[in-house]
C-alpha positions in Angstrom: -0.2 -18.5 19.0 -1.7 -18.6 22.5 1.2 -20.3 24.3 3.4 -18.3 26.6 2.7 -14.6 26.8 -0.7 -13.8 25.3 -0.2 -10.0 24.6 -3.6 -9.3 23.1 -5.8 -7.2 25.4 -9.1 -7.3 23.5 -10.9 -9.8 21.2 -14.0 -8.1 19.8 -16.5 -9.9 17.6 -16.9 -7.7 14.5 -19.2 -7.9 11.6 -17.8 -7.5 8.1 -19.8 -4.4 7.5 -18.8 -0.9 6.1 -19.1 0.8 9.5 -17.1 -1.7 11.4 -14.4 -2.1 8.8 -14.0 1.7 8.6 -13.8 2.0 12.4 -11.1 -0.6 12.7 -9.1 0.7 9.7 -8.9 4.2 11.3 -7.6 3.0 14.6 -4.0 3.8 15.4 -1.6 1.1 14.3 -0.5 0.5 17.9 -4.1 -0.3 18.8 -4.4 -2.8 16.1 -1.3 -4.6 17.4 -3.2 -5.3 20.7 -6.5 -6.4 19.3 -7.3 -9.9 18.1 -10.7 -9.5 16.4 -13.1 -12.3 15.6 -14.8 -12.0 12.1 -17.7 -14.4 11.4 -17.4 -14.7 7.6 -20.2 -13.4 5.4 -20.5 -11.5 2.1 -19.0 -8.0 1.8 -21.8 -5.6 0.7 -22.4 -6.6 -3.0 -19.4 -8.8 -3.3 -19.4 -11.9 -5.6 -16.6 -13.8 -4.1 -15.5 -14.7 -0.5 -12.1 -13.3 -1.4 -13.7 -9.8 -1.3 -14.6 -10.2 2.3 -11.1 -11.5 3.2 -9.5 -8.5 1.3 -11.7 -6.1 3.2 -10.8 -7.6 6.6 -7.1 -7.3 5.7 -7.5 -3.7 4.5 -9.0 -2.8 7.9 -6.5 -4.6 10.2 -3.5 -4.9 8.0 -2.3 -7.9 5.9 0.4 -9.0 8.4 -1.9 -9.1 11.5 -3.6 -12.2 12.9 -7.4 -12.4 13.1 -9.9 -15.1 14.1 -12.3 -16.5 11.5 -15.6 -18.0 12.2 -18.7 -18.5 10.0 -21.7 -16.2 10.1 -24.4 -18.9 10.0 -27.2 -16.4 10.8 -26.4 -14.1 7.9 -26.3 -17.1 5.5 -29.6 -18.5 6.7 -31.3 -15.1 6.3 -30.2 -14.8 2.7 -33.0 -16.0 0.4 -31.6 -18.9 -1.7 -32.9 -17.4 -4.9 -30.7 -14.4 -4.2 -27.5 -16.4 -3.5 -24.4 -15.1 -5.2 -21.1 -17.1 -5.6 -20.0 -15.8 -2.2 -23.0 -17.4 -0.5 -22.3 -20.8 -2.1 -18.7 -20.5 -1.1 -19.5 -19.8 2.5 -22.2 -22.6 2.5 -19.5 -25.1 1.4 -17.4 -24.1 4.4 -20.3 -25.2 6.7 -20.3 -28.8 5.4 -19.1 -31.2 8.0 -18.1 -34.1 5.8 -14.6 -35.5 6.2 -13.9 -33.5 9.4 -15.1 -30.2 8.0 -12.6 -30.6 5.2 -13.7 -27.5 3.2 -13.3 -25.3 6.3 -9.9 -26.8 7.1 -8.7 -26.3 3.5 -9.8 -22.7 3.5 -8.1 -22.0 6.8 -4.9 -23.6 5.5 -5.0 -21.3 2.4 -5.1 -18.1 4.6 -2.0 -17.9 6.7 -3.0 -15.1 9.0 -6.2 -16.6 10.1 -6.6 -18.3 13.5 -9.5 -20.8 13.1 -12.6 -21.3 15.1 -13.6 -24.9 15.6 -17.0 -25.7 14.1 -19.2 -27.6 16.5 -22.4 -28.3 14.6 -21.4 -31.9 13.9 -19.4 -33.4 16.8 -19.0 -36.7 14.9 -16.6 -34.8 12.6 -15.0 -32.7 15.4 -12.0 -34.8 16.2 -10.7 -34.9 12.6 -11.2 -31.2 12.2 -9.4 -30.5 15.5 -6.4 -32.7 14.4 -6.1 -30.9 11.1 -6.4 -27.4 12.5 -4.0 -28.0 15.3 -1.4 -29.2 12.8 -1.3 -25.7 11.3 0.3 -24.4 14.6 -1.8 -21.2 14.6 -3.8 -21.9 17.7 -7.5 -22.9 17.7 -10.5 -21.1 19.1 -13.9 -22.5 20.2 -16.9 -20.2 20.8 -19.8 -21.3 22.9 -23.1 -19.5 22.4 -26.1 -19.5 24.7 -27.7 -22.6 23.0 -24.5 -24.5 23.5 -24.5 -23.7 27.2 -28.2 -24.4 27.7 -28.2 -27.7 25.8 -24.9 -28.6 27.5 -23.1 -29.1 24.1 -20.2 -27.3 25.6 -19.5 -30.2 28.1 -19.0 -32.7 25.3 -16.8 -30.3 23.4 -14.6 -29.6 26.4 -13.9 -33.2 27.0 -12.6 -33.4 23.4 -10.3 -30.5 24.1 -8.6 -32.0 27.1 -4.8 -31.9 26.6 -5.0 -29.4 23.7 -2.6 -26.5 24.0 -2.7 -23.2 22.2 -6.4 -22.8 22.8 -8.7 -19.9 23.3 -12.2 -20.6 24.7 -14.8 -17.8 24.3 -18.3 -17.7 25.8 -20.5 -15.5 23.7 -23.7 -14.4 25.6 -25.1 -12.4 22.6 -27.4 -9.6 23.6 -27.5 -8.9 27.3 -29.1 -6.5 29.8 -28.7 -5.3 33.3 -30.3 -8.6 34.6 -27.2 -10.5 33.3 -25.0 -8.4 35.5 -27.2 -9.0 38.5 -27.3 -12.8 37.8 -23.6 -13.1 37.1 -23.1 -16.2 39.2 -24.6 -18.6 36.6 -22.2 -17.2 34.0 -19.4 -17.5 36.5 -20.3 -21.2 36.8 -19.6 -21.8 33.1 -16.3 -20.1 33.2 -15.2 -22.0 36.3 -16.2 -25.3 34.5 -14.1 -24.4 31.5 -11.1 -23.4 33.7 -11.4 -26.7 35.7 -11.4 -28.9 32.6 -8.9 -26.8 30.5 -6.7 -25.0 33.0 -4.2 -23.8 30.4 -6.8 -22.4 28.0 -7.1 -18.6 27.4 -10.7 -17.6 28.5 -12.7 -14.8 27.0 -16.2 -13.5 27.6 -18.2 -11.6 25.0 -21.6 -10.0 24.8 -23.3 -6.7 23.8 -25.9 -4.5 25.3 -26.1 -1.7 22.7 -29.7 -0.6 22.6 -32.1 -1.3 19.8 -34.0 2.0 20.1 -33.4 5.6 20.9 -36.8 7.0 20.0 -38.1 9.9 22.0 -34.8 11.0 23.4 -32.7 14.1 22.8 -29.7 13.5 25.1 -29.1 10.3 26.9 -26.7 7.7 28.3 -26.7 3.9 28.1 -24.7 1.7 30.5 -22.2 -0.6 28.8 -23.5 -3.7 30.6 -21.0 -6.1 28.9 -18.2 -4.1 30.6 -20.0 -4.2 33.9 -20.5 -7.9 33.7 -16.9 -8.5 32.7 -15.6 -6.4 35.6 -17.5 -8.5 38.1 -16.4 -11.8 36.6 -12.7 -11.0 36.3 -12.5 -10.8 40.1 -12.9 -14.6 40.2 -11.5 -15.6 36.8 -7.9 -14.6 36.4 -6.6 -13.3 33.0 -10.1 -13.2 31.5 -9.9 -11.5 28.1 -12.5 -8.9 27.3 -14.7 -9.2 24.3 -17.8 -7.4 23.0 -19.2 -6.5 19.6 -17.5 -3.1 19.4 -20.7 -1.2 20.4 -22.8 -2.9 17.7 -26.0 -4.8 18.2 -26.2 -8.5 18.0 -28.0 -8.1 14.7 -28.7 -5.0 12.5 -32.0 -3.3 12.6 -33.5 -3.8 9.2 -36.8 -3.4 7.4 -37.6 0.0 8.9 -38.6 2.7 6.4 -37.4 6.3 6.2 -34.2 8.1 7.2 -33.3 7.7 10.9 -33.1 10.9 12.9 -29.5 12.2 13.1 -27.7 10.8 16.2 -24.0 10.8 17.3 -22.9 8.5 20.1 -19.8 9.2 22.2 -18.5 6.1 24.0 -16.8 6.5 27.4 -15.4 3.8 29.6 -18.6 2.6 31.1 -21.3 4.4 29.2 -22.4 5.4 25.7 -23.4 9.0 25.6 -25.6 10.3 22.7 -27.3 13.3 21.3 -30.2 12.9 18.9 -32.4 15.4 17.0 -35.6 14.9 15.1 -36.3 16.1 11.6 -38.8 19.0 11.3 -42.3 18.0 10.2 -42.6 20.8 7.6 -40.4 19.0 5.1 -42.8 16.0 5.1 -45.4 17.9 3.1 -43.0 18.7 0.2 -43.0 17.0 -3.2 -40.7 14.0 -3.5 -37.7 15.7 -5.2 -38.0 18.9 -3.0 -38.3 16.7 0.1 -35.1 14.8 -0.7 -33.1 18.1 -1.1 -34.6 19.6 2.0 -34.0 16.5 4.0 -30.3 16.4 2.9 -29.8 20.0 3.9 -31.5 19.6 7.2 -29.7 16.4 8.0 -26.3 18.2 7.6 -27.5 21.1 9.8 -28.7 18.7 12.5 -25.5 16.7 12.6 -23.5 19.9 12.8 -25.6 21.0 15.8 -25.2 17.6 17.4 -21.4 17.6 17.0 -21.2 21.1 18.5 -23.3 19.9 21.4 -21.1 16.9 22.1 -18.0 18.9 22.0 -19.4 21.2 24.7 -20.2 18.3 27.0 -18.0 17.5 30.0 -17.4 14.0 28.7 -15.8 15.3 25.4 -12.1 14.2 25.4 -10.6 17.3 23.6 -7.0 16.1 23.7 -7.7 12.7 22.2 -6.1 12.3 18.7 -8.4 9.7 17.3 -10.3 9.5 14.0 -13.7 9.6 15.8 -12.8 12.8 17.5 -11.4 14.3 14.3 -14.5 13.6 12.3 -16.8 14.9 15.0 -14.7 18.1 14.9 -15.1 18.3 11.1 -18.9 17.9 11.5 -19.1 20.7 14.1 -17.4 22.9 11.5 -20.0 21.9 8.8 -17.2 20.4 6.7 -18.3 18.3 3.8 -16.2 15.3 5.1 -18.0 15.2 8.4 -20.7 12.9 9.7 -23.9 13.2 7.6 -25.1 9.6 7.6 -26.0 6.9 10.2 -23.3 4.7 8.7 -20.5 7.2 9.3 -21.9 8.0 12.8 -21.7 4.3 13.6 -18.2 4.0 12.3 -17.2 7.0 14.6 -18.8 5.4 17.6 -17.2 2.0 17.0 -13.8 3.6 16.4 -14.0 5.4 19.8 -15.4 2.4 21.6 -12.7 0.1 20.4 -10.0 2.5 21.5 -11.6 3.2 24.9 -12.2 -0.4 25.8 -8.7 -1.4 24.7 -7.2 1.0 27.2 -9.9 0.6 29.8 -7.3 -0.3 32.5 -4.6 2.1 31.1 -5.9 5.6 31.3 -2.4 7.1 30.9 -2.2 5.3 27.5 -5.7 6.1 26.2 -4.8 9.5 24.7 -1.4 8.5 23.4 -2.3 7.4 19.9 0.7 8.7 18.0 -1.7 10.0 15.4 -1.8 13.6 14.1 -5.0 14.3 12.4 -4.9 17.5 10.3 -7.8 19.4 8.8 
């Protein structure tokens, strides 16, 4: 899998969520061929079985393409046990470390297109797990998160991987900011340590800096710090594979009330541009039913204005035949199939971000999607 010519250009960590699945599904087929995504497994919306999540991943990327599977421990821990469905019990069983993570290994064996992540929670069971997963000849992946680095767990894991071929090692920094770019030397130290111990491993660096708030702004721009950090580090680390979270936050904002103000983001190579409009206050005084109707109508009007504004900006890539562009164009026309929800706006942003970052170093290929969107 990773031996010889590793042709993948991008390994984003993507959540199994409606927006991210739609964004990936609508990418050109040639883009999907060059992306090796990581999916931490969790339940799919209201699904009852883990199979529904697998089916949804395959629908987004294609049944014949490879993808990396991990376990979304955070999502599982946040789910109240009294609200567990069968899917949560199924995922919980995958986390059990007994007999060399046997449940996880059996699951991976049953899914032939999955490249497995090694589970590192119980290092006493690591060697058996590694032996079984290597025997599948699909390659293996290990992801080190910030606690693994700070508690030096990664050092013990690396020693267990000496001599292992067909290996991808990813360092996932989670949520980052500009300070991480300025203090890149400490991160470089971890990458150098991995390369020294495992000289034949494929190395990847992942993080996200997508902002948590846009309040108070009409137009704005946010630097893609994960790209800035990667560009600094790849000077010293040859063949470092780019990864991020596809322009999503480390965790979803949840618990907030009300409908968020309409906003459309337009990812460029090094920045996320956005336009955002607030709802008028007069609708807040209406009765509940009247307020709902008025809010829906105003939301459509505001998204239409936002789309027109973006298309008039100098950063708008008018010749790009990509789903994100197509749906923004529909929105600007007031078409019923345009962007009229935060979920669809997020899907459009991620779709454009994935395409742009995939071709970051190949500007001549960026607009060549072989797609022909028609109204």
